[in-house]
C-alpha positions, 0 to 999 in steps of 0.5 A: 511529474514522475513517481521514480525515487530517482525523479522526486525528492523526499518531499515530493514522495511524502505528497505523492503518497499523502494525496494518493492515501487521501483518496482511499476511503478507509472504512475501518480504524487503523488502516490508513495508518497501517497503509502509510506505513506500507509506503515508508520505504518509498518516501525514504527513498528505498523501494519504488512504488512498483516493489511495494505494490508487487510485495503487497499483492504477492500475500494474496498469490498464495493458495487460499489467500487469494481474495474472492476464494472459497476460505477467504470470504467472510475475512475483512481486508482491514482487521486488528 
């Protein structure tokens, strides 16, 4: 089975996201909900997984926001 929007139905995309997120151990409240919302455009057929993941990663490729950099140490991924 493929993962592209053109190769899947909405129901299949929902299952792909649910199964993928089920394999992630979220250690803080609200993390899973935020991740599920992030992939809604894929489920609805508006953006491919690759696009969503690239947009998410782009947030870390700006100056001091790079994970592991001096200014980002001590910050948690999941904080409200």
